[in-house]
C-alpha positions, 0 to 999 in steps of 0.5 A: 581470501579475496571477494572474486576467489571467495565467490567461485569458491561458492560457484563451485559449491552451489550448481543449481537450485530446484525450481519447487515453487508454483505460480498459481496464477501463471501456472509455471514453477518458478525458484522461490526466494528462500529456495535459493537463499537456504541454498547460497547462504549457508555456503556463503557462511561457509566461505567467509562471504557477508551481503550488505544490501545499500538501497539506491531508490525506492518507490510505493504508489496503489495500483488496482489489478484485475477486472474487480480493481482490486487495489494493490500495494505497488513497490519498486526498488533498486538495491546495490548488493555489497559482496565482503571477501575474508580479506575485506576487499567486495565487488558490488551487485546493482539489481532491481526489484518490483513486488505488488501486494494487497497488504503491507508487504509489497515493498519488503517483497520488491527487496527479497525479488531484488535479493534472488536476482542479485544472488542467482546472477552474482552467481550464476545459476541457471535458469530457466523462467523468464518470469521470476515473480511466483506471482502475477498481475495484469494491471487495471486501465486508468479510471475515465470520468464516467467510471467515476461519474457510475461509481457516483450513482451506485444506489447501494454507494455508501458515503465511504464509498462515494469519499474513496470516489472523491479522492480518487477522482481528485488525484485524477485531476477529473473532479471539474469534469462535467458529467449528466446526473440519473436525470441528464442535467450537467454537472461537474462531476465534484458536484455530483458526487456531494449530492450524492453524498447527502442522500446516501446512507454512511454503511455504519451500524446503528442503534434503535435512535438511528445512532452509531453504534460505536461498539461495534466499530473499531478504532480504526473505523471509527477514525475513517467515518470521523468518528472519535476513536475509543483514546479520543472520547476519554481524553475529551470526556476528561476533559468536558468534566474538568471544565464543568467542574472548575469554572474558571478553567472553563474560560480558558479553553478553547477550540484548539483543546477539544477534539472535533471530528468535524473540523477538517474540509476536503481538500479542493479539486484538482483542475479548478473548481 
């Protein structure tokens, strides 16, 4: 049996897939990936058809969605699914896939959407829904320099918030744009962010002596705040003990051997300055 005969037989065995999944945002029913694969997979195995994905292209970006400008991962893929028949013949089905996710699942979701599309279209499974996605999002409009100025002047902003604003404005090429501070003085956005960064709290938990409470932070939070993580602090203390116990070794130490959490400097802003 060649691949054409095999797929024709699968099409006879799988006539339809019920729409039992519900889109919580658009309030419509759709055929989920699991529903399609659960219906088609056993029939493909029954006639001896193997499907192999070949990723032709992929991209990943971060976008903001909704009125709250929630950050979401946005993945796009182009995948060729190669259907092999029992005799080794094959045909290709090339489809795109796109998905968003607030965690780390955007790429895997995009692959799942692409596979579902390939199965539905290659096997002509009936469908009357124009949008195959289970969740839909409305992309936020691009931020303007005034949006970044508002974030910089936010009285509740922490250093981490301002650093995030700096990175976003830098990617947008807006750091050199002129804005006004709270007193109406004109300055570049980058200068406003730096000035504000010197006068706002960092939002980190503090001890009574105002030192950072390391015990209340995870290693990931420490790294984000520019503090030594647990393993880095352990290695630093070990190196320090060795330096004090061996004067000769202490003479050989240079700055590259010690971890300095404040050694990095921010990148130069796009657009000058």
